[in-house]
Every structure is written in structure tokens, then in C-alpha cells.
C-alpha positions as CSV (number, residue, x, y, z in Angstrom):
1,M,83.8,63.3,81.5
2,T,83.6,59.5,81.8
3,R,83.7,57.5,85.2
4,T,87.1,56.6,84.6
5,E,88.5,60.2,84.1
6,R,90.0,61.6,86.7
7,R,89.2,65.8,87.4
8,P,92.3,68.0,87.7
9,G,93.2,67.7,91.1
10,Q,91.7,64.7,92.3
11,A,95.1,63.1,92.9
12,V,95.4,66.0,95.6
13,L,92.3,65.7,97.1
14,S,92.7,61.8,97.7
15,D,96.0,62.5,99.2
16,A,94.3,65.6,101.1
17,R,92.0,62.9,102.7
18,L,94.7,60.6,103.6
19,A,96.6,63.3,105.6
20,R,93.1,64.3,107.0
21,L,92.8,60.0,108.0
22,L,96.6,60.6,109.5
23,A,96.0,63.9,111.6
24,R,93.0,62.0,113.1
25,A,95.5,59.1,114.6
26,P,97.4,59.6,117.7
27,S,100.6,61.7,117.1
28,W,102.5,59.0,119.0
29,L,101.3,56.5,116.6
30,V,102.5,58.4,113.5
31,D,104.6,61.2,114.0
32,K,107.8,60.3,113.2
33,V,110.3,59.9,116.0
34,P,113.7,62.3,116.2
35,R,116.6,60.6,114.4
36,D,119.7,61.2,112.6
37,H,120.9,59.2,110.0
38,R,122.9,61.1,108.2
39,E,126.1,59.9,105.9
40,S,128.6,60.9,103.9
41,D,128.0,60.7,100.2
42,E,130.4,57.9,99.3
43,A,128.5,55.5,102.2
44,F,125.2,56.5,100.4
45,R,126.4,55.6,97.4
46,R,128.1,52.6,98.3
47,R,125.0,51.5,100.4
48,R,123.0,51.9,97.2
49,R,125.4,49.4,95.0
50,V,125.5,46.8,98.1
51,T,121.7,46.9,98.1
52,A,121.1,46.6,94.2
53,G,123.6,43.7,94.0
54,V,122.1,41.5,97.1
55,S,118.4,42.6,96.0
56,L,118.7,40.6,92.6
57,A,120.8,37.7,94.3
58,G,117.9,37.4,97.1
59,A,115.3,37.6,94.7
60,G,116.5,35.0,92.3
61,L,117.7,32.6,95.6
62,L,114.0,33.0,96.7
63,G,112.6,31.9,93.1
64,V,114.8,28.8,93.1
65,S,113.7,27.6,96.9
66,L,109.9,27.8,96.0
67,S,110.8,25.2,93.0
68,Q,112.2,22.4,95.4
69,K,109.8,20.0,96.8
70,P,108.3,20.5,100.4
71,N,110.2,19.3,103.0
72,S,113.4,18.7,101.1
73,T,116.9,19.2,102.5
74,S,117.3,21.4,99.5
75,F,114.2,23.8,100.4
76,Y,115.3,24.3,104.0
77,A,119.0,24.9,102.7
78,L,117.8,27.6,100.0
79,T,115.2,29.0,102.1
80,L,117.8,29.4,104.9
81,G,120.1,31.1,102.2
82,V,117.8,33.6,101.4
83,A,117.5,34.8,104.7
84,G,121.2,34.9,105.2
85,T,121.5,36.7,101.7
86,W,119.3,39.3,102.9
87,V,120.9,39.4,106.8
88,A,124.6,39.7,104.9
89,G,123.5,42.2,102.5
90,G,121.7,44.3,105.1
91,L,124.6,44.6,107.3
92,A,127.0,44.6,104.3
93,S,125.5,48.0,103.3
94,G,126.1,49.8,106.3
95,P,124.8,51.2,109.8
96,L,121.1,49.9,110.9
97,H,119.1,51.2,113.7
98,L,116.2,49.6,115.7
99,G,114.0,52.7,116.1
100,W,111.9,54.2,119.0
101,V,108.6,55.0,118.9
102,Q,106.4,57.8,121.3
103,T,104.4,57.0,123.9
104,P,101.3,59.1,125.1
105,K,103.7,61.0,127.0
106,A,106.0,62.1,124.8
107,T,109.2,59.9,126.4
108,L,111.0,57.3,123.8
109,R,111.0,53.6,124.3
110,R,111.9,50.6,121.9
111,P,108.8,49.7,120.2
112,F,107.2,46.3,120.6
113,L,103.6,46.0,122.2
114,T,102.2,48.1,119.3
115,P,104.0,45.8,116.6
116,V,102.7,43.1,117.8
117,V,99.5,44.4,117.9
118,G,99.5,45.5,114.3
119,G,101.0,42.2,113.2
120,S,97.7,40.4,114.9
121,A,95.5,42.9,112.9
122,A,97.6,42.4,110.1
123,F,96.9,38.4,110.4
124,A,93.0,38.9,111.1
125,M,92.4,40.8,107.8
126,F,94.4,38.2,105.9
127,Y,92.3,35.4,107.6
128,G,89.3,37.0,106.3
129,A,90.6,37.5,103.1
130,A,91.7,34.1,102.8
131,L,88.2,33.0,103.3
132,V,87.0,35.3,100.7
133,A,90.2,33.7,98.5
134,K,89.0,30.0,99.3
135,R,86.2,30.8,96.8
136,I,87.9,32.4,93.7
137,P,89.8,29.1,92.2
138,P,93.2,30.8,90.8
139,L,94.1,32.6,94.5
140,D,92.6,29.4,96.0
141,A,95.2,27.0,94.0
142,A,98.2,29.8,94.6
143,I,97.5,29.8,98.3
144,T,97.3,26.6,98.4
145,R,100.9,26.0,96.7
146,V,102.5,28.1,99.2
147,L,100.7,26.3,102.3
148,R,101.8,22.8,100.9
149,Y,105.3,23.6,102.3
150,A,104.1,24.3,105.9
151,Q,101.2,20.9,105.4
152,Q,104.0,18.7,104.5
153,G,107.0,19.9,106.3
154,S,108.6,19.6,109.3
155,A,106.7,22.0,112.1
156,P,110.2,23.1,113.5
157,L,112.0,23.9,110.5
158,V,109.0,25.5,109.1
159,L,109.0,27.5,112.0
160,T,112.6,28.5,111.7
161,T,112.9,29.2,108.2
162,T,109.6,31.3,108.3
163,L,110.9,33.3,111.0
164,A,114.2,33.7,109.7
165,N,113.1,34.8,106.6
166,G,111.0,37.1,107.9
167,L,113.3,38.8,110.4
168,A,115.9,38.8,107.5
169,E,113.9,40.3,105.1
170,E,113.0,43.5,107.5
171,V,116.7,44.0,108.1
172,F,117.6,43.9,104.3
173,F,114.1,46.0,102.9
174,R,113.5,48.0,106.0
175,G,116.9,48.7,107.3
176,A,119.2,48.8,104.2
177,L,117.2,49.6,101.2
178,Y,114.8,51.6,102.9
179,A,118.0,53.7,103.8
180,A,119.4,53.3,100.3
181,A,116.0,55.0,99.1
182,G,117.3,58.4,100.1
183,V,114.5,61.1,101.4
184,H,112.2,61.0,98.5
185,H,109.2,58.5,98.8
186,P,111.3,55.9,100.6
187,V,108.2,54.1,101.9
188,L,107.1,53.8,98.1
189,K,110.4,52.9,96.5
190,S,111.6,50.3,99.3
191,S,107.8,48.9,99.0
192,V,107.9,48.2,95.4
193,V,111.2,46.6,95.4
194,Y,110.1,44.4,98.3
195,T,106.9,43.6,95.6
196,L,109.4,43.0,92.5
197,A,111.6,40.6,94.9
198,T,108.4,38.7,95.6
199,V,107.3,38.1,91.9
200,A,110.3,35.8,91.8
201,T,108.2,33.2,93.4
202,R,105.6,33.3,90.6
203,N,102.7,33.1,92.9
204,P,100.2,35.8,92.6
205,A,98.7,35.3,96.2
206,L,102.3,35.8,97.7
207,V,103.0,39.2,95.5
208,L,99.5,40.7,96.7
209,A,100.3,39.9,100.3
210,S,103.5,41.6,99.7
211,V,102.1,45.0,98.3
212,P,100.1,45.9,101.6
213,M,102.5,44.2,104.1
214,G,105.2,46.2,102.8
215,L,103.5,49.0,102.9
216,L,102.9,48.2,106.6
217,F,106.3,47.7,107.5
218,A,108.0,50.6,105.6
219,F,105.4,52.8,107.2
220,Q,106.7,51.3,110.4
221,R,110.2,52.5,109.6
222,R,109.6,55.9,108.7
223,V,107.6,56.6,111.7
224,T,110.1,54.4,114.5
225,G,113.4,55.2,112.4
226,G,114.4,51.5,112.8
227,I,113.6,47.6,112.1
228,Q,112.6,46.5,115.4
229,A,108.8,47.6,115.0
230,P,109.0,45.8,111.5
231,M,110.5,43.0,112.6
232,L,108.1,42.4,115.1
233,T,105.1,43.0,113.1
234,H,106.3,40.9,110.4
235,A,107.3,37.7,113.0
236,T,104.1,38.0,114.7
237,W,101.9,38.2,111.2
238,S,104.0,35.3,110.4
239,V,103.5,33.3,112.9
240,L,99.7,33.4,113.2
241,M,99.6,32.8,109.4
242,L,101.8,29.8,109.8
243,R,99.5,28.5,113.0
244,F,95.8,29.4,111.5
245,L,96.3,29.2,107.7
246,P,96.8,25.6,106.7
247,P,94.0,24.4,108.6
248,L,92.3,26.6,106.5
249,F,92.8,25.0,103.1
250,A,93.6,21.7,104.7
251,D,90.5,20.1,102.9
252,E,92.0,20.8,99.0
253,P,93.3,17.8,97.7
254,S,96.5,19.6,96.2
255,V,97.7,20.3,99.4
256,D,99.3,17.0,100.1
257,D,101.0,17.1,96.4
258,P,104.6,16.7,96.8
259,R,105.6,18.2,93.8
260,P,107.5,21.9,93.7
261,A,105.2,24.4,93.4
262,E,106.6,25.4,90.1
263,E,105.5,21.9,88.3
264,L,101.4,22.5,89.6
């Protein structure tokens, strides 16, 4: 047997290790809170139709937005348009839920502190990964292409569009799309669609980032039963990335290039 061949049951063993890891975590952090999100078959089918159409429309608009020049009116208009598409699609699909978290005392409350801590921890890991990416030319170039929009843009407008899109993505992907994924593997299904939508940006750094963050946001949706936790985590992570990542790449000559990302 070669090193790349997998023994029978190896995948099961990996799943068992993951289960043991989660079992060691505090129950109030990983156990699903009680919820009743049942809906009729007709409403479920309608939700799926809406999310399918909006996924395609939003991904297309996302790709167009990053083909605009940094700090241009069209860039800000299109990025806000992407956020509006996600929110409209999420609201049109059906009921959304904020969710709850369990406290160590087995009571329920709206999630706040834990998601903020989670967003901060995710930023710390990404900052460390960015230090490594600076030494890998393709990733260094991909990250720089994205950060040009922050480096050259208006700080208030960049912050507004960043937060708007982050929160809107949670409304749609962890709200509407997660619910449309059904009861079988919704974390994986919604995360795959999230990553596929990011592929429209044609930026490998954004696509790579969407994988772990999509899984984190979807796991929070699974545990809490709502979108408040992933929204807070996404917002915290985005603000920290926007504040501390651009200075890390400020020494790159291409960060001041005014051309659209797709032309570089």
C-alpha cells in the first residue's frame, strides 16, 4: 500500500477524531440550541428557487465589482449593489432567525461576546498566514490586488462597503442558503456555494480565505440556529483585517496601481 492510498475505514477514523475533539469542547459552545425552523414543502421549494437565482446574480455582480478601478464611483456602487442583492435575496427567501447561544449555566441568550472573540481569533490566524503569504509571490500578488481597494480608497466608504457586504453575506449564505440546504450536511453545502460564489472574483487569496471562514460561519449557524453569531464574527474579522492587513503590504509597489484588479 502506498502512502497516498487510504485504508478502509480511514475516513471513519478521521470523523471519529473530529468527534472526540468536539466532545472535549464545552457543551455550551458546540451543542445545538433548541430551535423549530420547520416550514412547508412549498415554502422550502420556494426558498431553494430564490436562493439559486440570487446566488448566480450575486456572484456575477461580485465579479464585476472587482473589475472596477479602486476608489471609483462604479466600484462603490457595485459593491453596495452586491450587498443589496444578498440582503434582498435573503429576505425574499423566507423567515430568518437571529439565533441563541447556551451559557455555562444552561440558559439561552443572544450571541455577542463569543462571536466577537471568534472573529478576533480568526483575524490572528489570518494575519499569521499573511506573513507567510508575503513570501509566496502568487499569493502576495493576489492579496495586494485586493488590498489596493483599501489602500487607495476613501476610508469611510471602504469601511461601509466592507461591513455592508460582510453582514449581507451572512443574511444570505448563513440565513437563506443554509436553510435551503436542508437537514443533510447544511454546513458543507452552504460553505461550498459560498466558496463557488467567491470564485467569481478570480482572486485565489479570496477563494482560499472563503473556505475556512465559510465553514466557521456555517458552524456558528448550526450551533446557534441563526445569523447573529456569524454576522458579529464576520464584522469583527473584516474590521480587523481592514485595519491591520493593508499596512503589512504597503511596501508593495503594485498596491498603488490604479488599474482594475483583473488587468494586473
